[in-house]
N, C-alpha and C positions, 0 to 999 in steps of 0.2 A: 201764621207768624207767632213767634214767642212774645212774652211780655217785654223782654228786653228790646226786641226789635220795635215793638209798638211805642216804647218809651223813647226811642231815638237812637238805638244801637243796632247797626246792621252786623251780621256775621262778617268776619274778616275776609273770607273768600269771596263774598258777594261784592265787597268794595274793591278788592284787588283784581278780580278777573277781568272786568271791562278795561281797566287801566293797562294790565299786562297785554291783553289782546290788542288794544289800540297801539301800544308800543311795538308789538310784533308786526302789525300791519304797516306801521310807519317805517320800521326797519326794512321790511321786504320791499316797499315801494321806493326806498332810498337806495336799493340794491346793495345793502350791507350783507345780505345773504339771499339765497334763493329757496323758494318753497318746493322746488323740484327735487331736492335731495330727500332721501327716505327719512332721515332723522327730523328734518324741518317739516316734512309732510305729516309725520306722526304727531309732532308737537302742534302743528296747525289744526289737525283734526281734533286733538284733545282740547285745545283752546276754543274751537268752534262749539263743541258740545257744552263745555263749561260756561261759555258766554251765553248760549241759549238759555241755560238754567238761570243764570244771573239776570238776564233780560226779563224772563217770566217773573222772577222774584220781585224785581223793582216795579214791574207793571202791577203786580198784586198789591204792593205797598201803596202805590198811587191810587189803585182802585178802592182800597179800604178807606183812604182819606176822603175821596170825593163822593163815595157812596154810589148807589144804583140810581138809574140805569147806566150812567156814564162810566162807572167802575168796570162793568162787564165789557163795555166798548174798548176801554184802554187795554185790557188784557187780550181781548180778541184781536185788536189792531196790532199789538206788538207781535203776537204769534204770526199774524198774517203777513206782516212786513218781512219777517224771517223767511216764511214759506215762499212768498212771491219772489223775494230776491234770489233764493236758490233756484226756483223754477226758471225765471227769466234769464239768469246767468247761463244755465245749461241750454235753454232755448237758443240763445244767441251764439253759444260756443259750438253747438252740435249741428253739423250740416245735415245729417240724415235723420237722427232720432229726436231732434229738438222739438219738432212739431207735436210730438206725443207726450212729452215729459209732464205737462200739466195734467193731462188725463191720467197718466200712470201714477202720479203722485196723489191726486185727489182720490182715485179709486183705491189705492193702497191705504190712504188715511181712513177712508170709510170702512174698509175691510178690517184693518187693524183695530179700529174702535169697536165695531159691531161684534167681532168674533174674538180677537185677541184680548183687548182691554176688558170688555164686558165679561168675557169668559173667565179671565183670571180673577176679576173682582168677585164674581158670583161663586167661583170655586173656593177662593180663599175665605170669603165671608161665610160660605156654607160649612166649610170644615171647622171654622172657629165658633160659629153661632148656630149651626144646624139649619136654621131657617131664618130668612130675613124678609122684611117688608119694605114697601115703598109706595108712593102715591101713583096710582094708575093714571089718573088724569094728567099729571105732569109728564110722566115718562112716555105715555102713548102720544101725547101732543107733540113732544119733541121728536119722536120717531116718525110721526106723520109728516112733519116738516122736512126731516132728513130724507125720507123716502121720496118726497116730491122733488126736492132739490137734486137728488141723485138721478132720478129718472129724467128730468128735464135736461141735465147737463151731460150725463154719461150714456144714456140709452137712446133718447129721441133723435140725436144727430144721425144715427144709422138709418133712420126711416124717412128723413126729409129728402126732397128731390131737387131743391134749388141748386145745390152743389154736390157733385158726385163724391162718394166716400164718406168717412165719418166726420164731416165738417158741416158747420153752419155757414150760411151766407153772412155777409157783414150785417145786413138788417136783422136776420134771425139772431145772430150773436149778440147784437146790442139789445134786442128785446128780451132774450133769455137772461142775459146778465142783469138787466134792470129788474125783472120780476124776481130773480133769485135774491138780489140785494134787498128788495122791498120785503119779501117774505121773511128773510132773516131778521130784519129790523122789527117786523110785526111780532115775531116770536120773542125777540129780546124785550119788547115792551110788555108782552103778556107775562113773561117770566119775571121781570124786574118790578113791574108796577101793577098792572091790572089784576093778575091772578098769582101773585107771588106765593100765596099759601099753598098752591098746587105743587110747589117745588121745595117744600120743607120736609125734613125727616119725619116719618110717621111715629118714631119712638121719642120724639121731642116736640114740645109745643112750638118751639122756635129753634132755628139754627143757633148753635153756640156763637155768641157775639164775640168779635175781636175788637179790642180797644183801637181807636184810630191812631195811626202813626203821628208822631209829633211833626211840627212844621219843618224842623231840620231834617228829619228822616225823609219826609216827602220831597223836599228840595234836592237832597242828595240822590234820591231815586230818580227824579226827573232828569238830572244831568247824566247819571250813570246809565239810565235806560237809553238815552240818545247815543252815548258812546258805545254801548253794547250793540245796539242795532246797526250802527255804522260799521263796527268791527265785524259783525256777523256777515253783513253784505259783502265786505271786501275779502274776508276769509273764504266765503263761499265762492267768490269769483276766482280766487287762486286755487282752490281745491277741486273745483268742478272737473277739470281735465283728469286729475288723479283719480277721482271717484269713478269716472267712466272707464279709465284704463283698468282699474281694479276689477270692475264688474266684467269687462270683456276678458281679462286674463283668467278670471275664475270660471270662464265658460258659461257665464250667465247671459240671458238676453238683455238687450238695451233697456227694456221696460223695467228691469230690476233696479235701475237707478231711482225710479220713483219710490220703490219700497224703502230704499236707503234714506231718501230725503224725508219721507213720511215718518220713518222710525225716529230720526233725529228730532224732528219737530214735535212729535207726540210724546217724547220721553219724559219731560217734566210733568205734564198733566197725567200721564199714565201712572207715574209713581204716586202722585197726589190722590188719584182715584183709587188705587190699590190700598193705600193707607186708610182712606175713608171707609172702604168696605171692611177692612180688618177691624176697624174701630166701631163697626156696626152702624155706620152712617151710609147705608146703601143709596139713599136718595141723593145725597151729595156726590157720591161716586158716579151715579148715572148722570147727574147734571154736568159734571166735569167731562165725562167721556162723550156723551151725545152732543154737548155744547161744542167741544173741540172739533168733532166731525162736521157739525153744521157750519162752523166758522170756516173750515177748510173748503167748503163749497160756496157758501153764501157770500164770503168776502174774497176768497182767493180767486174763484172763477171770474167774477166781474173785474178784478184787478188785472189778471192775466189777459182777459179779453181786451181790455183797454190798451194794454201794452202791445198785444198782437196787432190791433188795428193801427195804432200810432207808429209802430216800428215796421209794419208790413211783414210780419212773421206769421207763417201759417200756424193754425191751432187746431189740431185734431182732438176731438172730444169723445167720439163714439167708441164704446168698448168692443173688444173682440168677443165672439160668441161664447167662449168658455168663461170669460170674465163676467159677462152678462148673467149667465147661469149662476155663478157664485154670488153675485150681488143679489139676485132675486132670492136665492136660498138664505143668505144672511138676513135680509129684510124680513122674510117670512118667519124664520126661526126667532128673530128678535121680537116680532109681533106676538108670537105665541108666548114667549118668555115674559113680556111686559103686560100681558093681558090679565094676569091673575093677581098681581100685587104681592105675591110671595115667591121666593126663589130658594132653591136648594143646590147642592153640589151637582145634581143631574143636569140642570140647565147650564151650569158652568162648563161641565164636561162636553156637552153638545156643541157649545160655541167654540171651544178650543179645538175640537175635532175639525170643524169647518175652517178654523184659522190655520191648522196644520196643512189641510188640503190647499188652501189659498197659497201658502208659502211653497208647497211642492209645485203647483201649477205656475206660480210666478218664476220659479227657478227652471222648470222644465215644461214649457208650454205644450 
């Protein structure tokens, strides 16, 4: 955030976007226009993406004000509300593919982070700075948590026998959701309190401090964050059939809907991570990237699991064999990349190659 924002001045677009999105949703629900037309659908999609950016901005402003560890929770919770709303909306609206949309979205988020975002950050940082350093203890700790969460939620369901297919039984689902949530909070405590120094940039004694936002800025952010989250949920509800139609008309499999959702959700943090890497703050870049992937599993899966049980909607979590291979390859490659504490363009190139293959397989299984 800039000094002006910290002093109490939000950028105009951040103030206007939730209000415009809220007015758009209200007009659509009053039947003043329909989102089914192409022009209104395009406008709704633009507002959805802009409102996601706005929501993340306001969550960051609140996080700066209240400090850690609650600050990280606010940001993660805001992103999770957006992701869960999109997933549940499509789960309820889709008769056939709805059971798998959570799996497809979480898997896409993990792959986009481990291969696409990390790869782009390492490549951009390597091109500009030749070689970059980070703290191995922090990065590998985050990766170990992410690998555990991904295995428990996306791989293990294929090998359980309580329920046939890629499903957990209700008892198993409750247990896995609980331990996933617990592990995520343990990591958050370690990152924010107990071993905060493990997650600071190696080329700085401390992260660059941001002045805390004023009370007016924070109050404005609280109100507009709530408006933005409500608008995102309602926009997602209206756009979900259009997203599915677009995917099917493009000849893509139903699972590609998860790639679209994950791409929208990760866009703000992807840009922030890329900018941090370009500014030679690779540790901050990795914190953002790996943290978003962990929140996508550690918070989203328990939330979707609860919704699945309460609404009696099936929830398929186990990956297809080819996706399991890609996940293992991504985790293995990321382990090698983060084991040295130094990166170059080579590691970035390797990650991006795997990302390209992921997109190819996602589009043509």
